[in-house]
N, C-alpha and C positions, 0 to 999 in steps of 0.2 A: 582881798576877798577873791574867792574863786568864782569865775563867770563863764558859763557855757555859751558860746556863740554858734548860731546855726542860721540857715536860710529857711524861710517859710515857703509855702506853696506859691505865693505871689512873687517870690524872689527878693523879699525884703530881709535885711539882717535883723535877727532877734537875739536879745541878750537875756539869759536866765540866771538869776542869783538864787541858788538853792536855800541858803540860810535865811533869806528874806521871803522865800516863796514868791519871787517877783519875776515876771516874764513881760518884757516890754520891747517894742520895736525901736531900732536905732534910727533916729530922725536926722542926725547930723554927724559927720565925721570930720575932724580937723586935726592938723598936725600940731602937737605940743612940743615943749622943750625936751621931754623925756620919752616921747612916743606919740601914739594916736590917742585922741580924746573922742569918745563916743558920747553923744547926748541922746538920752532915752526919751521916749514919749512922755514919761512922767516928770521930766525935768532933771533927773539925775545926770551927772557927768562922771564918766568912768575913764580913767587913764590907763592905757595898756602900754607897757614899755617893752614887751617881748613878742610882738606880733611878727610872724614871718611873712615874707612876700613870696609867692602868692599865698593867701589864706586857704587852708584846707579845712573845710567844715563838715560836720560839727566837731568842735574841739573846745576843751576847757583851758582858760588862761587865767593868770593872776592879774588883778586890776586894783586900782586905788580909786576910791570915791572922792571926787573933788567937790561936788555940790549936790 
């Protein structure tokens, strides 16, 4: 699924999933086997395998929902 990542005014990372009309704050970032796993405030876990370093935001990335 396509997920747009951006920073809000408070400096927190925000994930927006257009197909679900979902916008949530990223509350946890962990390294997974295939990339970074972001945990959203609603409990969703999204795995990003193609995140560049450093992140240039806002930008849309492909992610896989784990939970």
